[in-house]
C-alpha positions in Angstrom: -9.1 14.5 -1.9 -7.1 17.6 -1.0 -4.8 17.5 1.9 -6.6 20.4 3.7 -9.9 18.6 3.3 -8.3 15.4 4.8 -7.0 17.3 7.8 -10.3 19.0 8.4 -12.2 15.7 8.3 -9.7 14.0 10.6 -10.0 16.9 13.1 -13.8 16.7 13.1 -13.8 12.8 13.3 -17.5 12.7 13.5 -19.8 10.2 11.6 -20.0 12.4 8.5 -16.2 12.9 8.4 -15.6 9.2 8.9 -18.0 8.3 6.1 -16.3 10.8 3.8 -12.8 9.3 4.6 -14.2 5.8 4.2 -15.7 6.5 0.8 -12.5 8.3 -0.3 -10.1 5.5 0.8 -12.1 2.3 0.7 -11.0 1.1 -2.7 -7.3 1.8 -2.1 -7.4 0.1 1.3 -9.3 -2.8 0.0 -6.7 -3.2 -2.8 -3.9 -3.3 -0.2 -5.7 -6.0 1.8 -6.7 -8.0 -1.3 -3.2 -7.9 -2.7 -2.0 -9.8 0.3 -5.0 -12.0 1.1 -6.4 -12.8 -2.3 -9.8 -13.5 -0.7 -12.6 -11.0 -1.2 -14.4 -11.7 2.1 -11.2 -11.6 4.1 -10.1 -8.4 2.4 -13.4 -6.7 3.1 -13.2 -7.7 6.8 -9.6 -6.5 7.1 -10.5 -3.2 5.3 -13.3 -2.6 7.8 -11.0 -3.5 10.7 -8.4 -1.1 9.3 -10.8 1.8 9.2 -12.1 1.0 12.7 -8.5 0.9 14.1 -7.6 4.1 12.2 -10.6 6.0 13.5 -9.9 4.9 17.0 -6.2 5.9 16.8 -6.4 9.1 14.8 -4.7 10.9 17.7 -1.5 8.9 16.9 -1.3 10.2 13.4 1.2 13.0 13.4 1.0 14.1 9.7 -2.7 14.1 9.0 -2.1 14.6 5.2 -0.6 11.0 5.2 -3.9 9.4 6.3 -4.1 7.2 3.2 -0.6 5.8 3.6 -1.1 5.3 7.3 -4.4 3.5 6.6 -2.6 1.3 4.0 0.0 0.3 6.6 -2.7 -0.6 9.1 -4.5 -2.7 6.5 -1.3 -4.3 5.4 -0.3 -5.2 8.9 -3.7 -6.6 9.7 -3.7 -8.7 6.5 -0.2 -10.0 7.2 -1.3 -10.9 10.8 -4.3 -12.7 9.3 -2.1 -14.7 7.0 0.3 -15.6 9.8 -2.7 -17.2 11.5 -3.4 -19.1 8.2 0.3 -19.7 7.5 0.3 -18.7 3.9 1.0 -15.7 1.7 -0.5 -15.1 -1.7 -0.1 -11.9 -3.8 -2.2 -10.9 -6.7 -1.3 -9.2 -9.9 -3.0 -6.0 -8.7 -0.7 -3.3 -7.5 -1.8 0.3 -6.9 -1.7 2.4 -10.0 1.3 4.6 -10.5 0.3 8.2 -10.5 0.9 10.4 -13.5 1.1 7.7 -16.2 1.1 9.4 -19.7 -1.6 8.5 -22.2 -0.1 7.2 -25.4 -1.9 6.3 -28.6 1.1 4.2 -29.8 -0.2 0.6 -29.7 3.3 -0.9 -29.9 4.6 1.3 -27.1 1.5 0.5 -25.0 2.0 -3.3 -25.5 5.7 -3.1 -24.5 4.8 -1.0 -21.5 2.2 -3.5 -20.5 4.7 -6.4 -20.8 7.3 -4.5 -18.8 4.7 -3.5 -16.2 3.6 -7.2 -15.9 7.2 -8.3 -15.4 7.7 -5.8 -12.6 4.4 -6.7 -11.0 5.3 -10.4 -11.1 8.7 -9.7 -9.5 7.1 -7.5 -6.8 4.6 -10.2 -5.9 7.5 -12.6 -5.3 9.0 -10.3 -2.6 8.7 -11.2 1.1 6.0 -9.2 2.9 8.5 -6.8 4.5 10.1 -6.0 1.2 6.8 -5.8 -0.6 5.5 -3.4 1.9 8.4 -0.9 1.7 8.4 -1.0 -2.1 4.7 -0.3 -2.3 5.0 2.5 0.3 8.0 4.2 -1.4 7.1 3.8 -5.1 3.4 3.7 -5.1 2.5 5.9 -2.2 5.6 8.1 -2.8 6.7 8.2 0.9 10.1 9.2 2.1 12.2 6.7 4.1 11.6 8.6 7.4 7.8 8.5 6.7 7.9 4.8 6.0 9.9 4.2 9.2 7.5 6.2 11.3 4.5 4.4 9.8 6.0 0.9 10.2 7.5 1.8 13.6 11.0 0.7 12.6 14.2 2.6 12.2 15.1 4.5 9.0 18.1 2.1 8.7 15.7 -0.9 8.7 13.7 0.7 5.9 16.8 1.5 3.9 18.0 -2.1 4.4 14.7 -3.6 3.3 14.5 -1.3 0.3 18.1 -2.2 -0.7 17.4 -5.9 -0.5 14.1 -5.6 -2.2 15.7 -3.7 -5.1 18.4 -6.3 -5.3 15.8 -9.1 -5.5 13.8 -7.2 -8.1 16.9 -6.5 -10.2 17.9 -10.1 -10.1 14.4 -11.3 -10.9 14.0 -8.9 -13.8 17.5 -9.6 -15.1 16.8 -13.4 -15.3 13.9 -12.8 -17.5 
């Protein structure tokens, strides 16, 4: 969805606009919730709650072109709160797809890429929820540190610290293998 179209839909915020935003962002938001919860029913509930909360608080969104990332943060926070009530954290192998992956017909290169990608996904799944969240927001949603800080309502220094520690843990985990 084009940024101008997103802004227009957010400004209207009527039933049709909400339906269009829901259809455009449902799968991505569901994937965020499911990555944390690993239960389809719970992820569906959290996804719906995230959309309701987002639509009720659209006035708080400063950069309307970042609706998808903002919604992902809402879903992530709701899922983490849900897990705190259940006292367990489970991550899945599913991470958002990286944008702009090149298509290769080289089977060997594809196999090596798949193995490397699976190693990275496994390492990311083992991160704490705070570290997992900032890694996904920076590398999969391509957000800047200031944008992540604003979305998470923490200081840029906190985001930098979490990213640094997450990268250290990822490097150590990938080095061991």
